[in-house]
C-alpha positions as CSV (number, residue, x, y, z in Angstrom):
1,M,24.0,-23.4,-10.8
2,N,20.5,-24.8,-10.6
3,T,18.8,-23.2,-13.7
4,Q,15.3,-23.8,-12.2
5,E,16.2,-21.4,-9.3
6,C,17.9,-18.9,-11.6
7,L,16.1,-15.8,-12.9
8,D,16.7,-14.4,-16.3
9,L,17.1,-10.9,-14.9
10,V,17.1,-9.2,-11.5
11,G,16.7,-5.5,-11.5
12,V,18.5,-3.8,-8.5
13,G,16.5,-0.7,-7.8
14,F,13.0,0.2,-9.0
15,G,13.1,3.9,-9.6
16,P,12.4,5.5,-13.0
17,A,15.0,3.5,-14.9
18,G,13.8,0.2,-13.4
19,L,10.3,1.2,-14.2
20,A,11.2,1.9,-17.8
21,I,12.6,-1.6,-18.1
22,A,9.6,-3.2,-16.4
23,I,7.1,-1.4,-18.7
24,Y,8.9,-2.5,-21.8
25,L,9.0,-6.1,-20.5
26,T,5.3,-5.9,-19.8
27,E,4.5,-4.7,-23.3
28,T,6.8,-7.1,-25.2
29,N,7.1,-10.2,-23.0
30,P,10.3,-11.5,-24.7
31,K,10.7,-15.3,-24.5
32,S,14.2,-15.1,-23.1
33,L,13.2,-12.8,-20.3
34,R,10.1,-14.5,-18.8
35,H,11.5,-14.8,-15.2
36,V,12.3,-11.2,-14.0
37,E,12.1,-9.7,-10.6
38,F,13.2,-6.4,-9.0
39,V,14.5,-5.6,-5.5
40,E,13.8,-2.1,-4.2
41,A,14.7,-0.6,-0.8
42,Q,11.7,1.6,-0.5
43,D,8.4,0.2,0.8
44,T,6.5,1.5,-2.3
45,F,7.3,3.2,-5.5
46,C,8.7,6.7,-4.8
47,W,10.3,9.3,-7.0
48,H,12.1,12.2,-5.3
49,S,9.5,12.2,-2.6
50,G,11.6,14.6,-0.5
51,M,11.3,17.3,-3.3
52,L,7.6,17.1,-4.0
53,I,7.2,20.7,-3.1
54,P,3.6,22.0,-3.6
55,S,3.1,23.7,-6.9
56,A,6.5,22.6,-8.2
57,K,6.3,21.5,-11.9
58,M,8.3,19.2,-14.1
59,Q,11.1,20.5,-16.2
60,I,10.5,18.3,-19.2
61,S,7.5,17.8,-21.4
62,F,5.0,15.1,-20.4
63,L,5.5,13.7,-23.9
64,K,8.9,12.4,-22.7
65,D,7.1,9.9,-20.5
66,F,7.7,6.2,-20.2
67,A,6.3,5.2,-23.6
68,T,5.4,8.0,-26.0
69,L,8.8,8.4,-27.8
70,R,8.8,4.7,-28.7
71,D,5.1,4.0,-29.0
72,P,2.5,6.8,-28.7
73,K,-0.2,4.1,-28.8
74,S,1.0,2.5,-25.6
75,S,-1.3,2.2,-22.6
76,F,1.5,3.5,-20.4
77,T,1.6,7.0,-21.8
78,F,1.0,10.0,-19.5
79,L,-2.0,10.9,-21.6
80,N,-3.6,7.5,-21.0
81,Y,-2.9,8.0,-17.3
82,L,-4.9,11.3,-17.4
83,F,-7.7,9.6,-19.4
84,E,-7.9,6.7,-17.0
85,N,-8.1,9.1,-14.1
86,Q,-10.7,11.4,-15.6
87,K,-8.2,14.3,-15.9
88,L,-7.5,14.5,-19.6
89,V,-9.8,17.4,-20.5
90,P,-9.0,19.5,-17.4
91,F,-5.3,19.0,-18.2
92,I,-5.8,20.1,-21.8
93,N,-7.4,23.3,-20.4
94,L,-4.2,24.1,-18.5
95,S,-2.5,24.6,-21.9
96,T,0.8,23.3,-20.6
97,F,3.4,20.6,-21.3
98,L,4.7,20.6,-17.7
99,P,2.6,18.6,-15.2
100,Y,2.9,19.2,-11.5
101,R,5.7,17.1,-10.0
102,V,3.4,15.4,-7.5
103,E,1.1,14.4,-10.4
104,Y,4.0,13.0,-12.4
105,E,5.1,10.9,-9.4
106,D,1.5,9.6,-9.2
107,Y,1.7,8.8,-12.9
108,M,4.8,6.7,-12.2
109,R,3.1,5.0,-9.3
110,W,0.2,4.2,-11.6
111,C,2.6,2.7,-14.1
112,A,4.4,0.7,-11.4
113,S,1.1,-0.8,-10.3
114,R,0.5,-2.2,-13.8
115,V,3.8,-3.9,-14.7
116,K,4.1,-7.7,-14.8
117,P,7.5,-8.4,-13.2
118,K,7.5,-9.0,-9.5
119,I,8.7,-6.1,-7.4
120,N,10.2,-7.0,-4.0
121,Y,9.7,-3.7,-2.1
122,G,11.4,-3.1,1.2
123,Q,14.5,-5.1,0.2
124,K,17.8,-3.1,0.2
125,C,20.5,-4.7,-1.9
126,N,23.9,-4.8,-0.1
127,K,26.0,-6.8,-2.6
128,V,26.0,-8.6,-5.9
129,V,28.4,-11.6,-5.9
130,P,29.5,-13.8,-8.8
131,I,28.3,-17.4,-9.2
132,L,31.2,-19.5,-10.5
133,E,31.4,-22.9,-12.2
134,N,34.9,-24.2,-13.0
135,G,36.2,-20.6,-12.9
136,S,33.6,-19.3,-15.3
137,L,31.1,-16.6,-14.3
138,T,27.7,-18.2,-14.9
139,G,25.5,-15.8,-13.0
140,F,25.1,-13.5,-10.0
141,R,23.6,-13.8,-6.5
142,V,21.8,-10.6,-5.3
143,H,21.9,-10.3,-1.5
144,S,19.3,-8.0,0.1
145,Y,17.7,-7.4,3.5
146,S,14.6,-5.9,4.9
147,K,14.3,-3.2,7.6
148,E,13.6,-6.0,10.1
149,G,17.0,-7.6,9.1
150,E,15.5,-10.5,7.2
151,S,17.9,-11.4,4.3
152,Q,16.9,-12.6,0.8
153,D,19.0,-14.0,-2.0
154,K,18.2,-14.2,-5.6
155,A,20.2,-15.9,-8.4
156,A,20.1,-14.5,-11.9
157,R,22.0,-14.7,-15.2
158,N,21.7,-11.0,-15.7
159,I,21.6,-7.9,-13.5
160,A,20.2,-4.4,-14.3
161,L,21.6,-2.0,-11.8
162,S,19.7,1.3,-11.4
163,V,20.3,2.4,-7.8
164,G,20.1,6.1,-8.3
165,G,22.4,8.6,-6.7
166,E,23.7,9.0,-3.1
167,P,23.3,12.5,-1.7
168,S,26.5,14.6,-1.8
169,F,27.5,17.0,0.8
170,P,30.4,19.6,1.1
171,K,33.3,17.7,2.7
172,C,33.2,19.8,5.9
173,L,29.5,18.9,6.5
174,Q,29.8,15.3,5.4
175,N,31.8,14.4,8.6
176,L,29.3,16.2,10.8
177,R,26.2,14.8,9.4
178,S,26.2,11.6,11.5
179,S,26.3,13.8,14.6
180,S,23.6,16.3,13.8
181,R,20.0,16.1,12.6
182,S,20.3,19.8,11.7
183,I,22.3,19.0,8.5
184,L,19.9,17.8,5.7
185,H,20.1,17.1,2.0
186,S,17.5,18.5,-0.4
187,S,16.4,14.9,-1.2
188,E,14.9,14.6,2.3
189,Y,13.5,18.2,2.6
190,M,9.7,17.5,2.4
191,Y,9.7,14.7,5.0
192,S,11.9,16.7,7.3
193,L,9.6,19.7,7.6
194,E,8.3,18.7,11.0
195,H,11.9,18.4,12.3
196,I,12.7,21.8,10.7
197,D,9.7,23.4,12.3
198,D,10.8,22.0,15.7
199,R,14.3,23.3,15.3
200,L,13.1,26.8,14.3
201,S,10.4,27.2,16.9
202,G,8.6,29.7,14.8
203,C,11.7,31.8,14.2
204,G,15.4,31.2,13.6
205,S,17.6,30.8,10.5
206,V,18.2,28.3,7.7
207,A,21.0,28.0,5.2
208,V,20.4,26.5,1.8
209,I,23.6,25.6,0.0
210,G,23.5,25.3,-3.8
211,S,22.7,27.3,-6.9
212,G,20.5,24.9,-8.8
213,Q,16.7,24.4,-9.2
214,S,16.4,22.4,-6.0
215,A,18.2,25.0,-3.9
216,A,16.1,27.8,-5.4
217,E,12.8,25.9,-4.8
218,I,13.7,25.1,-1.2
219,F,14.7,28.7,-0.6
220,M,11.4,30.1,-1.7
221,D,9.4,27.3,0.0
222,L,11.0,28.1,3.3
223,L,10.3,31.8,3.0
224,K,6.6,31.1,2.3
225,R,6.2,28.3,4.8
226,F,7.8,29.9,7.8
227,P,6.9,33.6,7.8
228,N,9.3,34.6,10.7
229,V,12.3,32.6,9.6
230,K,15.5,34.0,8.0
231,V,16.8,32.1,5.1
232,D,20.2,32.4,3.3
233,L,20.8,31.0,-0.1
234,I,24.6,30.4,-0.4
235,I,26.0,30.2,-3.9
236,R,29.5,30.2,-5.2
237,G,28.8,32.1,-8.4
238,Y,28.0,35.8,-8.9
239,A,24.3,35.2,-9.6
240,L,21.7,32.5,-10.1
241,R,21.9,31.4,-13.7
242,P,18.9,30.6,-15.9
243,S,18.6,27.1,-17.4
244,D,18.8,26.9,-21.2
245,D,15.9,24.9,-22.7
246,S,15.9,26.6,-26.1
247,P,15.0,24.1,-28.9
248,F,18.5,23.8,-30.5
249,V,20.2,23.2,-27.2
250,N,17.4,20.8,-26.1
251,E,18.3,18.5,-29.0
252,I,21.0,17.1,-26.7
253,F,18.2,15.3,-24.9
254,D,16.9,13.7,-28.1
255,P,17.2,9.9,-28.1
256,E,19.3,10.0,-31.3
257,S,21.8,12.3,-29.5
258,T,22.8,9.5,-27.1
259,T,24.3,7.5,-29.9
260,V,26.0,10.6,-31.4
261,F,27.5,11.4,-28.0
262,Y,28.6,7.8,-27.3
263,N,30.4,7.6,-30.7
264,Q,32.7,10.5,-29.8
265,D,36.2,10.2,-28.2
266,Q,36.3,11.0,-24.5
267,K,37.9,14.4,-25.0
268,T,35.0,15.5,-27.2
269,R,32.4,14.0,-24.8
270,D,33.9,16.0,-21.9
271,Y,33.8,19.2,-24.0
272,L,30.2,18.6,-24.9
273,I,29.2,18.0,-21.3
274,E,31.0,21.2,-20.1
275,S,29.6,23.3,-22.9
276,L,26.0,22.2,-22.2
277,R,26.1,22.3,-18.4
278,S,23.6,25.2,-18.5
279,T,20.9,22.8,-19.4
280,N,21.0,20.9,-16.1
281,Y,23.7,21.9,-13.6
282,S,23.6,24.8,-11.2
283,V,20.9,26.5,-13.2
284,V,17.3,27.6,-12.3
285,R,14.2,28.0,-14.4
286,P,13.9,31.7,-15.4
287,H,10.4,32.2,-13.9
288,L,11.7,31.0,-10.5
289,I,14.7,33.4,-10.7
290,D,12.2,36.2,-11.4
291,E,10.1,35.1,-8.4
292,I,13.1,35.2,-6.1
293,Y,14.3,38.5,-7.3
294,E,10.8,40.0,-6.8
295,H,10.6,38.6,-3.3
296,L,14.0,40.1,-2.4
297,Y,12.9,43.5,-3.8
298,Q,9.6,43.4,-1.8
299,Q,11.7,43.1,1.3
300,K,12.9,46.6,0.6
301,L,9.4,48.1,0.8
302,P,8.2,49.9,3.9
303,G,7.1,47.6,6.7
304,E,8.6,44.5,5.1
305,A,11.1,42.3,7.0
306,N,14.5,41.5,5.5
307,R,14.3,37.6,5.9
308,G,15.8,36.3,2.7
309,R,19.3,36.8,1.4
310,V,21.3,35.4,-1.5
311,L,24.9,35.2,-0.4
312,N,26.8,35.2,-3.7
313,L,30.5,34.5,-4.3
314,S,30.5,32.5,-1.1
315,E,32.0,29.1,-0.5
316,V,31.5,26.9,2.6
317,S,35.1,26.5,3.8
318,G,34.4,25.0,7.2
319,A,31.7,23.9,9.6
320,R,31.3,23.0,13.3
321,L,28.5,22.1,15.6
322,A,27.4,24.7,18.1
323,G,25.0,22.7,20.3
324,D,22.1,21.7,18.0
325,D,23.0,24.6,15.6
326,V,25.6,24.6,12.8
327,T,28.2,27.3,12.3
328,L,29.4,27.7,8.8
329,S,32.6,29.4,7.7
330,L,31.9,31.3,4.5
331,K,34.8,32.5,2.3
332,S,34.1,35.1,-0.3
333,I,36.4,37.2,-2.5
334,E,36.0,40.1,0.0
335,S,36.1,38.4,3.4
336,S,35.7,35.3,5.5
337,D,32.8,35.2,8.0
338,E,31.0,32.8,10.3
339,H,27.3,32.3,10.3
340,R,25.2,30.3,12.8
341,Y,22.1,28.4,11.6
342,N,19.5,26.3,13.2
343,V,19.2,24.1,10.0
344,V,21.4,23.6,7.0
345,V,20.0,22.2,3.8
346,C,22.5,21.0,1.2
347,A,21.2,21.0,-2.4
348,T,24.6,19.9,-3.6
349,G,23.8,17.0,-6.0
350,Y,24.4,13.3,-6.0
351,D,27.2,10.8,-6.3
352,R,26.0,8.3,-8.9
353,V,29.0,5.9,-9.1
354,T,30.2,5.0,-5.6
355,A,27.1,2.9,-4.7
356,V,27.5,1.0,-7.9
357,R,31.1,0.1,-7.2
358,H,30.2,-0.8,-3.6
359,L,27.5,-3.2,-4.7
360,L,29.7,-4.9,-7.3
361,R,32.8,-5.1,-5.2
362,G,32.6,-8.9,-5.2
363,C,32.8,-8.9,-9.1
364,E,36.0,-7.0,-9.4
365,A,37.9,-10.0,-10.8
366,F,35.5,-9.9,-13.9
367,Y,34.8,-6.2,-14.3
368,D,36.9,-2.9,-14.1
369,L,35.0,-1.1,-11.3
370,E,37.3,2.0,-11.5
371,T,36.3,3.0,-15.1
372,L,33.0,1.0,-15.4
373,P,33.2,0.7,-19.2
374,V,29.8,0.2,-20.8
375,T,28.6,-0.4,-24.3
376,R,26.2,1.8,-26.2
377,T,23.3,-0.3,-24.8
378,Y,24.6,0.0,-21.2
379,Q,26.2,-3.4,-20.7
380,L,29.2,-3.4,-18.4
381,T,32.1,-4.7,-20.4
382,P,34.0,-7.6,-18.8
383,R,37.7,-7.5,-18.4
384,K,39.5,-9.0,-21.5
385,E,40.9,-11.9,-19.5
386,A,37.5,-12.6,-17.7
387,N,35.8,-16.0,-18.4
388,V,32.1,-15.0,-18.6
389,A,29.6,-17.6,-19.8
390,P,27.3,-16.7,-22.7
391,G,24.1,-15.0,-21.7
392,V,25.5,-13.6,-18.5
393,G,26.0,-9.8,-17.9
394,I,25.5,-6.6,-16.0
395,W,23.7,-3.5,-17.3
396,L,24.2,-0.1,-15.6
397,L,21.7,2.7,-15.7
398,G,21.9,6.3,-14.5
399,C,25.7,6.4,-13.9
400,N,27.0,6.7,-17.5
401,E,26.9,10.5,-18.1
402,S,30.6,10.5,-19.2
403,T,29.8,8.1,-22.0
404,H,26.1,8.6,-22.8
405,G,25.6,12.3,-22.2
406,L,23.7,14.7,-20.0
407,S,20.4,12.8,-20.4
408,D,21.8,9.6,-18.8
409,S,20.4,10.3,-15.3
410,L,17.4,12.2,-16.4
411,L,13.8,11.2,-17.4
412,S,14.1,12.5,-21.0
413,V,15.1,9.3,-22.8
414,L,14.0,6.6,-20.4
415,A,11.3,5.2,-22.8
416,I,14.1,4.5,-25.3
417,T,16.6,3.4,-22.7
418,G,14.2,0.8,-21.3
419,K,13.7,-0.6,-24.8
420,D,17.5,-0.6,-25.5
421,V,18.3,-2.5,-22.3
422,V,15.6,-5.1,-22.6
423,E,16.3,-5.8,-26.2
424,D,20.0,-6.1,-25.6
425,I,19.6,-8.5,-22.7
426,A,17.0,-10.5,-24.6
427,D,19.4,-10.8,-27.6
428,H,22.2,-11.6,-25.2
429,N,20.2,-14.5,-23.8
430,M,19.2,-16.1,-27.1
């Protein structure tokens, strides 16, 4: 491999995890990582742009930004963003630790505009293939392409993969999605509003599937945004459950907890994840639960229309297209019914592993893509028999919940994660 054409590191994906790496590289400029680039499918930096619902706030403190936990004096802190944008004093007057979500994305964009590594936007990676010399893995070639179909190849000794999650759908809807624009995922909600409006024509009905924060936010936003539309929130449980962000439980998101969690055996890790699911999965912020309940109560008042419903203990057991509409089969403990909707929005989470396996499919001879074993510092461990040259490796971010805990795909510890990954790769390259 021509070392003059080989980068020290290519980051595949430039979302929050990639940004955390780029920020730490910008601040430390390690000698062994001078030649770094990122490839990103989006045309500009975006973070959950489909869920930037007006007035929606963050669920973590702004102090868990991209720098404060490792260096409060960094110029990349959220407080410095506020200061540089003449908003520090007004934000202080709000007396809150929770910024608006749209503002936090703007903070991320601000950070992204200030990092030193080159970001190749509009380039979607479709595969990472090994570079071999005499049977030894000496690097990787990252293949990507633009929307216009123009391909691009980059060779690198190291890869940091942070491609985010692929939207998940109930199985019965997954197969219909390619045939209907009426089946949406929560991740595309905000930029599908015009299409939703066209489908509803001022009235009609929408189903929101899911029992977490995104589902609850979309349910309320639809009721407010479309005053003549009926909206059903379909949940499997008996009731919407409140998220637990009490201080003792919140310690699971402390940076030190990642190491404690990683050092456990897998049975203990699985137990911890299950016992603490109420911090992140299928739960809703208490104030939003109160807002939903109050709205449903107001529907009982004289002159009010009964537009919103929470269909509890209901599971989507089947679906079929009815013209442009979607008919859902709902199974509950009491009965099985069919409901026809103009639009179905699935707030049913993400698959964070399949895309990683797909991108690395050409590297299977060197890495176990079934289990994806990683070190504490996120390096993918080669197979025992693999011949991997020194200073060559793959780092995985955002798909290691089973080994690194509930914070792995969240923003809470990214300031530390970026530091851990950069320092590990830099040491690896020495």
